[in-house]
N, C-alpha and C positions, 0 to 999 in steps of 0.2 A: 893453364893457373901458378900464380908462381907463389912465393913461400907463407907472402906477408898476405896472404886475403886466405891462409886455413885458421880462423876462429873455432876455438872452444865453447861449444851454447852447453850450459846448465840450467838440467828445466829447472822451472817453479813453478811450485804449485799453492804459494800465499799472492793473493793480492790488493789492491790497491793503492792511497798516493799517502802514506803512509809510508808500507812494505816497500815502496817505488823510491824513498825521500834516501833506504837505511838502504838498499844495492845498491846506490846516487854514491850514498858515500861508503861508501866501501870499494868507490868504485868502477862497481856493475851500470851498465847500461840494461833496462831490459826492456825488452824484445817481444813478437810475439811471430811468428813461422806461418801464412796460410795458403791455401792455391791448388789447381787441381784435383779442388773434392777430396779433400785428404779437415782434421777437424783444425783445429786452429794448435800453436802446438805458442806455451810461454817459456822463455828462455828470457837468459842474464848471462853477458860479451861483456867480456873484458873493455872497459874505459876508455881505457892509453890505447889500447888497439884499435879498435871502434874509429876512436875522432881522427886517424891518419889516416883509417881507410878510405871514410866521406871526408874526405877532401875533396878527393874523384869524384865525376859521375858520375854516379847510371854502376854502380861499385857492387860487382858479383863478390862474394862469401862462399865459399871449402868449409859449413859449416860440418865439425867435432861434434854429436847429437848427441854425447852416451853413446858411441865408439858405431853410433850411424853416422856416415856420410853424407850431407844436403848439397846440394849446390842452392842459392838466395844468391837472390840479388833486392836492392832496399832499392825501394818503393817510396818511406814517406821516412822524413825526420823532424818529431817537434821538437823545437826547444822553446826555452823560460823569454819571451820576448824580452824582458827586460836585462839577464844576464847573459843567457845564449845557451845557457847552459842544456845540452843533451837532452833530456829528458823522458822519451819512448821511441825504437824504432819500426817500424815497417818491416818487413821480407817477405818476397814475393818466393815464393815454390819452385827451382825451374829445374828442367829432365833436362839432359843431356843434345843438343841438338837441337831444343827448342827457339824458333825465334821471340824474337818480342818489340814492344814500340817503347822504343826510348823519346827524348829528346837531348838531341848530342850541343854542348856549343860551339860556337863556331866563335875562331880568334883567325885575327886578323895578323897577316908575317909581310915585310917589307916594305922600302916609301914611294907612298905617291910622285908624283909629275911636282918639280919644283913648282910650291905659293898651294899647289893645292890641299884640301882638309882629303877625312874617310869619315864618312858618317856607317856607321852602323844601324843601320834601321828593326834587323830583327838577332837579337842572340845566340838562337836556336831552331836546329833544324828540327823535323818527327822522324828519325827510320823508320823499320824494321828488319832485323836484322839479326846472326845469332846470337844467343845469348855468351857465348864465351868468344867472344870478339867485339864488342860494343869497344870502340871505342873512344877517345877519352876527353875527347876535339875532334875537330874539325879545322882545316887550318885556310885560309884564302889567302896569298898572295897579291896584292896591291901595288907590288914593286915600279915604279916609274909610270904606273898609270896618270892619262891626265881629265883631265874634268870633263864632265862630262861621263863616262864610264860607270854604268852600274852592272853590277855580279848577282845573280839572280840564284836559286834556289837549283830551279835544274843545271848549272853550269861548275857546283860542287864536284871534286870526283869522292866519292864513296868507297868504304872497302869490298872488295868483292863480297858479292853472294846480298849485299845490302838493296834494299826496294825503298826509295824516299817516298811521304805520306805524308809530304806538303803539297803546297801546288809550286808546279815545276818555275811562277815567273814571280814567287814571291820576291821582290826586293830584297837582301843581304846588307848589301852591301853600296853605298852612291860616293861617287869621288865626286866635291867641286869646289869653286875658290871662296874664300873669307866672304861675308854680301861686303865690311868693308872691300873691302881690298876692290870686292869686283866693281863699286862704288868706281874709287880713287878712279880704278882704268876706263870708266865709262866717262868720269869729269875728265880724266890729260885724253882722252881722245876726243872729245869736246871740244877739248881748248885747242886740242891740238889744231883741228875741226876750222873753227874760230881764227886762228893766225892762221892761218893760211889764206880763211877767208879776205881778211883785212889785205893782207900782202898781195894778193891778189888787182884790193877796188883800188890799191894803192897804183898798183902797177899802171890799172885801168886808165889811176884820176892821170900821170907822168907821159 
């Protein structure tokens, strides 16, 4: 665990929208911790620190709850639909060595063959992986790939010990030529064919 994921969590006894608003006004975020058959624990988290941490997908926190350390995975972030202010966070209790099922973002790197475009059909894939080894993202290289190339979930390099939960044949990335360019190429080929045919007819007439 890195130092920036160590978070001091204050146990809270008060609830309700009014109290939650006062918490947020004080720069804190209400959250609940649950899982492994434990009773839910309601806490307040430092707003600025948490806002930075949850920019990463599947963020894992090392909580200090009144002197007790607890690993927790960010499972759900509730935001105000208009202002996008974080209103509440759900945290899942994690035991060291435990594997969890998560969705990991797919990023592409590199540049495909000249004249082609890269289409990402699926932005995430589902993995079962050790909670302390969840990757921030998985990288798929498209460097030099030509039209018609497809990359499926089964072709992605996974972290050691991770298991793919999606269908290995799920299409993630496709390389193609833009429709306008493809149509232009077809027209150019047709024009060349017509020109060659006309030249042949002229030669025959002579």
